[in-house]
C-alpha positions as CSV (number, residue, x, y, z in Angstrom):
1,M,116.0,92.2,128.3
2,A,118.0,94.0,125.6
3,L,121.5,92.9,124.5
4,G,124.2,94.1,126.9
5,S,121.8,95.0,129.8
6,T,123.5,95.4,133.1
7,D,120.8,97.0,135.3
8,S,117.4,95.5,135.6
9,T,116.0,98.7,137.0
10,V,116.5,100.6,133.8
11,H,113.9,100.2,131.1
12,P,115.4,98.6,127.9
13,V,114.5,101.7,126.0
14,D,116.7,103.9,128.3
15,E,119.5,101.4,128.5
16,R,123.0,102.8,127.6
17,L,125.0,100.0,126.0
18,P,128.8,99.9,125.9
19,T,130.3,102.2,123.2
20,G,131.4,99.3,121.0
21,Q,127.9,97.8,120.9
22,L,126.3,101.2,120.3
23,L,128.6,101.9,117.4
24,T,128.1,98.4,115.8
25,L,124.3,98.4,116.2
26,G,124.0,102.0,115.1
27,I,125.9,101.2,111.9
28,Q,123.5,98.3,111.3
29,H,120.5,100.7,111.6
30,V,122.1,103.1,109.1
31,L,122.9,100.3,106.6
32,V,119.3,99.1,106.8
33,M,117.8,102.5,105.9
34,Y,120.6,103.8,103.7
35,A,119.3,102.7,100.3
36,G,115.8,104.2,101.1
37,A,117.3,107.4,102.5
38,V,119.4,108.2,99.4
39,A,116.7,107.1,97.0
40,V,114.6,110.3,97.4
41,P,117.4,112.8,96.3
42,L,118.4,110.4,93.5
43,I,114.8,110.3,92.2
44,L,114.3,114.0,92.4
45,G,117.7,114.8,91.0
46,A,117.2,112.5,88.0
47,A,113.7,113.8,87.4
48,M,114.9,117.4,87.4
49,N,118.1,116.6,85.4
50,L,120.3,118.2,88.0
51,P,124.1,118.1,87.5
52,K,125.9,115.2,89.3
53,D,127.5,117.5,91.8
54,Q,124.1,119.0,92.9
55,V,122.7,115.5,93.2
56,A,125.7,114.6,95.4
57,F,125.0,117.7,97.6
58,L,121.3,116.7,97.9
59,I,122.5,113.3,99.2
60,S,124.8,114.8,101.7
61,A,122.1,117.2,102.9
62,D,119.6,114.4,103.1
63,L,121.8,112.2,105.3
64,F,122.7,115.3,107.5
65,S,119.0,116.2,108.0
66,C,118.1,112.6,108.7
67,G,120.7,112.5,111.4
68,I,119.5,115.7,113.1
69,A,115.9,114.6,113.0
70,T,116.8,111.2,114.4
71,L,118.7,112.7,117.3
72,I,115.8,115.0,118.2
73,Q,113.3,112.1,118.0
74,T,115.3,109.7,120.1
75,L,116.9,112.0,122.7
76,G,114.1,114.6,122.9
77,L,114.3,118.4,122.8
78,W,111.7,120.4,124.7
79,I,108.3,119.4,123.4
80,F,109.8,117.4,120.6
81,G,110.8,113.7,120.4
82,I,109.0,110.5,121.3
83,R,112.2,109.2,123.0
84,L,111.9,105.7,121.5
85,P,114.2,103.8,119.1
86,V,113.2,105.5,115.8
87,I,115.3,106.4,112.7
88,M,114.0,109.3,110.7
89,G,114.4,109.5,106.9
90,C,112.8,111.2,103.8
91,T,109.3,109.9,103.1
92,F,108.5,108.4,99.7
93,A,105.0,109.9,100.0
94,A,106.5,113.3,99.0
95,V,108.3,112.1,95.9
96,G,105.5,112.4,93.5
97,P,104.4,115.9,94.5
98,M,108.0,117.1,94.7
99,V,108.7,115.8,91.2
100,A,105.6,117.6,89.9
101,I,106.7,120.8,91.6
102,G,110.3,120.6,90.6
103,T,109.7,119.8,87.0
104,N,107.0,122.4,86.5
105,P,108.5,125.0,84.1
106,S,107.2,127.9,86.2
107,L,108.4,126.4,89.5
108,G,111.6,124.6,90.6
109,I,113.7,123.1,93.4
110,L,113.4,126.3,95.4
111,D,109.6,125.9,95.4
112,V,110.1,122.3,96.6
113,F,112.1,123.6,99.6
114,G,109.6,126.4,100.3
115,A,106.7,123.9,100.3
116,T,108.7,121.6,102.5
117,I,109.5,124.4,105.1
118,A,105.9,125.6,105.1
119,A,104.5,122.0,105.5
120,G,106.9,121.5,108.4
121,V,105.8,124.6,110.3
122,I,102.1,123.7,109.7
123,G,102.8,120.1,110.7
124,I,104.3,121.2,114.1
125,V,101.2,123.4,114.7
126,L,98.7,120.7,113.8
127,A,100.4,117.7,115.4
128,P,98.2,117.9,118.6
129,M,95.1,117.7,116.4
130,I,96.2,114.4,114.7
131,G,93.7,112.4,116.9
132,K,90.9,114.4,115.3
133,L,92.4,113.9,111.8
134,L,92.6,110.2,112.2
135,R,88.8,109.9,111.7
136,F,89.2,111.1,108.1
137,F,91.8,108.4,107.3
138,P,90.4,104.9,107.9
139,P,92.2,101.9,106.4
140,V,90.3,102.2,103.1
141,V,91.8,105.7,102.6
142,V,95.3,105.0,104.0
143,G,95.6,101.7,102.1
144,T,94.5,103.4,98.8
145,V,96.9,106.3,99.2
146,I,99.9,104.1,100.0
147,A,99.1,101.8,97.1
148,V,98.9,104.7,94.7
149,I,102.2,106.1,96.1
150,G,103.9,102.8,95.1
151,L,102.1,102.5,91.7
152,S,102.9,106.1,90.8
153,L,106.5,105.6,91.6
154,M,106.8,102.3,89.7
155,G,107.3,104.2,86.4
156,V,110.4,105.8,87.9
157,G,111.9,102.4,88.7
158,I,111.0,101.0,85.3
159,N,112.6,103.9,83.4
160,W,115.7,103.6,85.6
161,A,116.0,99.9,84.6
162,A,116.1,101.0,80.9
163,G,118.9,103.6,81.6
164,G,116.8,106.6,82.6
165,I,114.7,109.0,80.7
166,G,116.8,111.1,78.3
167,N,119.5,108.5,77.9
168,P,120.3,108.2,74.2
169,D,121.0,104.5,74.9
170,Y,117.6,103.9,76.6
171,G,116.6,100.3,76.6
172,N,120.1,98.9,76.0
173,P,120.0,95.1,76.7
174,V,123.0,95.6,79.0
175,F,121.0,98.0,81.1
176,L,118.0,95.6,81.2
177,L,120.2,92.6,82.1
178,L,122.0,94.4,85.0
179,S,118.7,95.6,86.3
180,L,117.5,92.1,86.3
181,V,120.7,90.9,88.0
182,V,120.1,93.4,90.8
183,L,116.4,92.5,91.2
184,S,117.2,88.8,91.2
185,L,120.0,89.2,93.8
186,I,117.6,91.1,96.1
187,L,115.0,88.3,95.8
188,L,117.6,85.6,96.3
189,I,119.0,87.2,99.4
190,N,115.4,87.6,100.8
191,K,114.8,83.9,100.0
192,F,117.8,82.3,101.5
193,A,119.3,84.9,104.0
194,R,118.0,85.7,107.4
195,G,118.2,88.6,109.9
196,F,120.6,91.4,109.2
197,I,121.7,90.2,105.7
198,A,118.0,90.0,104.6
199,N,117.4,93.5,106.0
200,I,120.1,95.0,103.8
201,S,119.2,93.0,100.6
202,V,118.5,96.2,98.6
203,L,121.8,97.8,99.6
204,L,123.7,94.6,98.8
205,G,121.9,94.3,95.4
206,I,122.9,97.9,94.6
207,V,126.5,97.4,95.7
208,V,126.9,94.2,93.6
209,G,125.2,95.8,90.6
210,F,127.5,98.9,90.9
211,G,130.6,96.6,91.0
212,I,129.5,94.8,87.8
213,A,128.7,98.0,86.0
214,A,132.1,99.4,87.0
215,M,133.8,96.3,85.6
216,L,131.9,96.8,82.3
217,G,133.0,100.4,82.2
218,R,129.4,101.7,82.6
219,V,130.1,103.9,85.6
220,N,131.0,107.6,85.3
221,M,133.2,108.5,88.3
222,D,133.9,112.1,87.1
223,G,133.9,114.5,90.0
224,V,134.7,111.9,92.7
225,A,138.5,112.5,92.7
226,H,138.0,116.3,92.9
227,A,135.3,116.2,95.6
228,P,136.5,117.2,99.0
229,W,136.7,114.6,101.8
230,V,135.0,116.9,104.3
231,G,132.3,119.6,103.6
232,I,129.7,121.6,105.5
233,V,126.0,121.4,104.7
234,L,124.9,125.0,104.7
235,P,121.3,126.2,104.9
236,F,119.7,127.5,101.6
237,H,122.5,126.2,99.5
238,F,120.5,126.7,96.3
239,G,119.1,130.1,97.3
240,L,116.2,131.4,99.4
241,P,113.1,129.2,99.1
242,H,110.0,130.2,97.1
243,F,106.6,129.8,98.7
244,D,104.0,128.9,96.0
245,A,100.5,128.6,97.6
246,L,99.4,125.4,95.7
247,S,102.8,123.7,96.2
248,V,102.5,124.4,99.9
249,A,98.9,123.0,100.0
250,T,100.1,119.9,98.2
251,M,102.9,119.3,100.7
252,V,100.7,119.9,103.6
253,I,98.4,117.1,102.4
254,V,101.5,114.9,102.1
255,M,102.3,115.9,105.7
256,F,98.9,114.6,106.8
257,V,99.5,111.3,105.1
258,T,102.9,110.9,106.8
259,F,101.2,111.7,110.1
260,I,98.8,108.9,109.7
261,E,101.6,106.5,108.7
262,S,103.7,107.6,111.6
263,T,100.9,107.2,114.1
264,G,100.7,103.5,113.3
265,M,104.5,103.3,113.3
266,F,104.9,104.9,116.7
267,L,102.2,102.6,118.2
268,A,104.0,99.6,116.7
269,V,107.4,100.7,118.2
270,G,105.9,101.4,121.6
271,D,104.3,97.9,121.6
272,L,107.5,96.3,120.4
273,V,109.7,97.8,123.1
274,E,107.0,97.5,125.8
275,R,106.6,101.2,126.4
276,P,103.0,102.0,125.2
277,V,102.6,105.3,123.4
278,D,100.1,107.6,125.0
279,Q,98.6,110.7,123.3
280,K,101.2,113.0,124.8
281,A,104.1,110.9,123.5
282,L,102.4,110.5,120.1
283,V,102.1,114.3,119.7
284,R,105.8,114.7,120.6
285,G,106.8,112.2,118.0
286,L,104.6,113.8,115.3
287,R,106.0,117.2,116.1
288,V,109.4,115.8,115.1
289,D,107.9,114.7,111.7
290,G,107.0,118.4,111.3
291,L,110.3,119.7,112.8
292,G,112.3,117.2,110.7
293,T,110.5,118.4,107.6
294,L,111.2,122.0,108.5
295,I,114.9,121.2,109.1
296,G,115.0,119.3,105.8
297,G,113.7,122.3,103.9
298,I,116.2,124.7,105.5
299,F,119.1,122.3,104.9
300,N,118.2,121.5,101.3
301,S,116.4,118.3,102.0
302,F,112.9,117.0,102.0
303,P,109.9,115.9,104.3
304,H,110.8,113.4,107.0
305,T,109.1,110.5,108.8
306,S,110.1,107.4,110.7
307,F,111.5,104.5,108.7
308,S,109.6,101.3,109.0
309,Q,112.5,99.0,108.0
310,N,114.3,100.0,111.2
311,V,111.3,99.1,113.3
312,G,111.6,95.6,111.8
313,L,115.3,95.5,112.7
314,I,114.3,96.1,116.4
315,G,112.1,93.0,116.2
316,V,114.9,91.0,114.6
317,T,117.7,92.0,117.0
318,G,115.7,92.4,120.2
319,V,117.7,95.6,121.0
320,K,115.3,98.2,122.3
321,S,117.7,101.0,123.4
322,R,116.9,104.4,121.9
323,F,120.6,105.3,122.3
324,V,121.4,102.8,119.5
325,C,119.2,104.8,117.1
326,A,120.7,108.0,118.5
327,T,124.1,106.6,117.6
328,G,122.7,105.9,114.1
329,G,121.7,109.6,114.0
330,V,125.3,110.7,114.8
331,I,126.6,108.4,112.1
332,L,124.1,109.9,109.6
333,V,125.2,113.4,110.4
334,A,128.9,112.4,110.0
335,L,128.1,110.7,106.6
336,G,126.4,113.9,105.5
337,L,129.7,115.8,106.0
338,F,131.7,113.6,103.5
339,P,131.0,115.0,100.0
340,K,133.3,112.4,98.3
341,M,131.1,109.6,99.5
342,A,128.0,111.4,98.2
343,Q,129.7,111.7,94.8
344,V,130.3,108.0,94.8
345,V,126.6,107.3,95.6
346,A,125.6,109.8,92.9
347,S,127.7,107.8,90.4
348,V,125.4,104.7,90.7
349,P,124.0,104.3,87.2
350,P,120.2,104.5,86.9
351,F,119.9,101.0,85.5
352,V,121.5,99.6,88.7
353,L,119.0,101.5,90.8
354,G,116.2,100.2,88.5
355,G,116.2,96.7,89.8
356,A,116.2,98.0,93.4
357,G,113.6,100.6,92.6
358,I,111.1,98.0,91.3
359,V,111.5,96.2,94.6
360,M,111.3,99.3,96.8
361,F,108.4,101.0,95.1
362,G,106.6,97.6,94.7
363,M,106.9,97.1,98.4
364,V,105.2,100.4,99.0
365,A,102.3,99.4,96.8
366,A,102.2,96.0,98.5
367,N,101.9,97.5,101.9
368,G,99.0,99.6,100.7
369,I,97.3,96.4,99.5
370,K,98.1,94.8,102.9
371,T,96.3,97.7,104.6
372,L,93.3,97.3,102.3
373,S,93.1,93.7,103.3
374,R,91.7,94.9,106.6
375,V,88.8,96.7,104.9
376,D,85.4,95.1,104.7
377,F,84.5,94.8,101.0
378,S,81.9,92.0,101.3
379,K,79.3,93.8,103.6
380,N,80.2,97.3,102.5
381,Q,80.6,97.3,98.8
382,H,80.8,101.1,98.8
383,N,84.5,100.6,99.8
384,L,85.0,99.0,96.4
385,F,83.9,102.2,94.7
386,I,86.1,104.3,97.0
387,V,89.2,102.3,96.1
388,A,88.3,102.0,92.4
389,V,87.7,105.6,91.8
390,S,90.6,106.9,94.0
391,V,93.1,104.6,92.3
392,G,91.8,105.6,88.9
393,M,92.2,109.3,89.8
394,G,95.6,108.6,91.2
395,M,96.7,107.0,87.9
396,V,95.6,109.8,85.6
397,P,98.9,111.8,85.8
398,V,100.8,108.5,85.4
399,V,99.1,107.0,82.3
400,A,98.0,110.3,80.7
401,P,100.5,113.1,81.6
402,K,98.9,115.5,79.2
403,F,95.4,114.9,80.6
404,F,95.2,118.3,82.4
405,T,97.3,120.4,80.0
406,Q,94.4,122.6,79.0
407,L,93.8,123.7,82.6
408,P,95.6,126.6,84.3
409,H,99.3,126.0,84.8
410,A,99.0,127.2,88.4
411,L,97.1,124.0,89.2
412,E,99.8,121.7,87.9
413,P,101.4,120.8,91.3
414,I,98.0,119.5,92.4
415,L,96.6,118.0,89.2
416,H,99.9,116.3,88.2
417,S,100.3,114.5,91.6
418,G,98.5,111.2,91.5
419,I,99.1,110.8,95.2
420,L,97.3,114.1,96.0
421,L,94.4,113.3,93.6
422,A,94.0,109.9,95.1
423,S,94.1,111.3,98.7
424,V,91.5,114.0,98.1
425,T,89.2,111.6,96.2
426,A,89.5,108.8,98.8
427,V,88.8,111.2,101.8
428,V,85.8,112.8,100.1
429,L,84.3,109.5,98.8
430,N,84.8,107.9,102.2
431,I,82.9,110.8,103.9
432,V,80.1,110.5,101.3
433,F,79.7,106.8,101.5
434,N,80.8,105.9,105.1
435,G,80.5,109.2,107.0
436,V,83.0,110.3,109.6
437,R,84.1,107.9,112.3
438,K,84.5,108.7,116.0
439,E,88.0,109.3,117.3
440,R,87.9,106.1,119.5
441,E,87.2,104.0,116.4
442,A,90.0,105.7,114.5
443,R,92.6,105.1,117.2
444,R,91.4,101.4,117.5
445,D,92.1,100.9,113.8
446,A,95.6,102.5,114.2
447,I,96.4,100.2,117.1
448,E,95.2,97.1,115.1
449,A,97.4,98.2,112.2
450,A,100.3,98.5,114.5
451,H,99.9,95.0,115.8
452,E,99.7,93.7,112.3
453,F,102.8,95.6,111.3
454,E,104.8,94.2,114.2
455,G,104.5,90.7,112.8
456,A,105.7,91.8,109.3
457,A,107.9,94.8,109.8
458,H,111.1,93.0,109.0
459,A,109.9,92.3,105.5
460,G,112.0,95.3,104.3
461,D,109.3,97.8,103.5
462,A,110.8,100.9,101.9
463,H,108.8,103.6,103.6
């Protein structure tokens, strides 16, 4: 039975713990996901060279939207919400496409928000069909896509470690050394610490790195003193969104990828808390992926999905109450209303984030490789071709950014996204070589993946 249980007739998922325990455990969930949550606005802000105050606002908007989506997912609202202990956050799967859209000279951040809103609406509508879509995303496709997401983001972490692209002091040995310190600290914590401390290793590494950088005079705190303590996250802060057709199509495909990931995640959570997820509950949960993405676009944030590191925390603590995660949602909303704190986070130097970025993005790639470990490569060598060609296509924009420069600029959001290229290639090649599976087989694979995930969820995967 979950910690603090007083009534054996109440399922642990629906157990209302004392206020003190709810607050403490809710803060713990927020700490575990915090570094991953703020990474997305930091990456996009850096890629688009946004001013520090705008990056700080994106962080506040991100936390606020995460909190709203978490509350809907855990407590339920009409046809939305799986009503399980789930924390929602911005998905890393959208980072590559958003950077491609945001840095396109003919597009910008308003097109990012427009594509996010449209993908959210389409996601809500298509959520009931996810069972039919699963057949197009067997492990060989999902594993390849996740691996390419990690690999395509690795360049971001590496450039951070050197001080960030555009930094006149790029590659300064001090930057490289501090990045190595952060990376080493994260590894040492994971080696020797257990439980909660191990789960927040990335956050601890960033905090220590930030402290060292501050002592060396390498932190720019301009704007922190003048930032208000309390602020309101208003919709459409940057202006009304733009709806570019190809950008929308790109983000819709990202939505499908997050649906596939979320399906396995929800099955894992249901198994972990001993409340199996049926088709109806699954659709309610996936609808919140869409609704959270819609809310994110309206409130100047990004596509949302469930965060896997928080699922691992459930296994570590044994606390199954959804109200703990709901409390985490309230805390996230509150944090989003404190602009001064967002300014402090925006002050973290890129080289401090670099060491953590290598770990976080590398873990994404490693989880893709782990998924591919369930694929039969010995009896079905066609799977080797699917992975090989898809990864190769996914790496084109990373290793040769000018590869498609002679093609129409309107295609840039698609052709400059390695994640999208890998996804389309993997799906098409899988159909050509392996055909389309039955829904029953697809669901069985998702359940097997969920059981595998349960044993390793606490590894600190940055979703």
